[in-house]
Structure formats: C-alpha cells, structure tokens
C-alpha positions as CSV (number, residue, x, y, z in Angstrom):
1,M,6.8,-16.4,18.8
2,T,9.9,-16.0,16.4
3,D,13.4,-17.4,17.2
4,Q,14.9,-14.6,15.3
5,A,15.9,-11.1,16.3
6,P,13.6,-8.6,14.7
7,T,14.7,-6.8,11.7
8,L,15.3,-3.2,12.8
9,G,13.4,-0.6,10.8
10,R,9.8,0.4,10.1
11,V,8.0,-3.0,10.5
12,S,5.7,-3.0,13.6
13,W,6.6,-5.5,16.4
14,L,4.7,-6.8,19.2
15,V,6.3,-7.3,22.6
16,H,4.5,-9.6,25.1
17,G,5.2,-10.4,28.7
18,P,3.3,-10.6,31.8
19,Q,1.7,-7.8,33.5
20,G,4.1,-5.7,35.7
21,C,7.4,-7.1,34.0
22,G,8.3,-3.7,32.7
23,K,6.9,-3.3,29.3
24,T,5.4,0.1,29.7
25,T,8.3,1.4,31.7
26,N,10.7,0.5,29.0
27,A,8.5,1.1,26.0
28,K,10.3,4.1,24.8
29,R,13.8,2.5,25.1
30,I,12.6,-0.6,23.1
31,A,10.8,1.6,20.4
32,E,13.9,3.7,20.1
33,R,16.0,0.3,19.6
34,L,13.9,-1.0,17.0
35,R,13.4,2.5,15.3
36,L,9.7,2.6,15.8
37,G,7.9,5.9,16.3
38,T,4.4,4.8,17.9
39,I,3.8,3.1,21.1
40,I,0.5,1.1,21.5
41,D,0.1,-0.2,25.1
42,D,-2.4,-3.0,26.2
43,W,-2.9,-4.4,22.8
44,Q,-5.3,-7.5,22.9
45,P,-5.9,-10.1,20.2
46,G,-8.9,-8.8,18.0
47,D,-7.8,-5.2,18.4
48,P,-6.7,-3.5,15.2
49,W,-3.2,-4.2,14.1
50,C,-0.8,-1.2,13.2
51,P,1.3,-2.5,10.4
52,T,4.2,-0.1,10.4
53,D,6.3,2.1,12.7
54,C,4.6,0.8,16.0
55,L,5.7,-0.8,19.2
56,I,2.7,-2.9,20.4
57,L,2.7,-4.0,24.0
58,T,0.5,-6.8,25.4
59,N,0.3,-9.3,28.3
60,S,-1.6,-11.6,26.1
61,S,0.1,-15.0,25.3
62,G,-1.8,-15.4,22.0
63,P,-2.8,-16.8,19.8
64,Y,-1.8,-14.0,17.5
65,P,-3.4,-14.1,14.0
66,P,-1.2,-13.2,10.7
67,P,0.4,-10.8,10.3
68,V,0.7,-10.3,14.1
69,A,2.2,-14.0,14.7
70,G,5.4,-13.4,12.7
71,R,6.2,-10.0,14.3
72,V,6.2,-11.2,18.1
73,I,9.1,-11.1,20.5
74,T,9.1,-11.5,24.2
75,Y,9.8,-8.8,26.6
76,D,13.1,-10.4,27.7
77,A,14.3,-10.7,24.1
78,A,13.3,-6.9,23.4
79,M,15.4,-6.1,26.5
80,D,18.3,-8.1,25.3
81,L,18.2,-6.0,22.1
82,V,18.1,-2.7,24.3
83,N,20.9,-3.7,26.4
84,K,23.2,-4.7,23.5
85,Q,23.3,-1.0,22.3
C-alpha cells in the first residue's frame, strides 16, 4: 500500500477494502474523483491488470505484484479523496 495520495489522472488504481465496506456502492464517485473511465469490480491477484483509466476494486489484501503494488489505496483513503471535493 502506498502512503501517498494517488496522482489524479489516467493511471489505473486499485482500491481494496473488506467485503461490504462500500467499494461497489461508491465506485462511480471514486472513479470520477480519480478521473478514471472504467470500473472493474471483484479483481483478484492473478487476474489481468488494466494499466490505464481503470478503477479496480478488490477485497483481497494482496500481495499485489508489480505494477499493481505501487497503485493501491485503501477504501478509506479513496473516500477521503472523494470527501475532499
């Protein structure tokens, strides 16, 4: 997990959190805040990685292989970004 807020733009980001925390419910808001056009829900390690323009949601806590590892934020951090709008 990265300690820094993600750079807004076209780089894909993976948002992880426990099942039922609100990832899918708030996916559109998160994607809009991160300026991402595609939402992929229920991603698991080993699944294909979308390198650009994707919000990827997972309840997996990793480990995440490169390049995924550098593009991970928690659901709480994602919602902090949404709420700062």
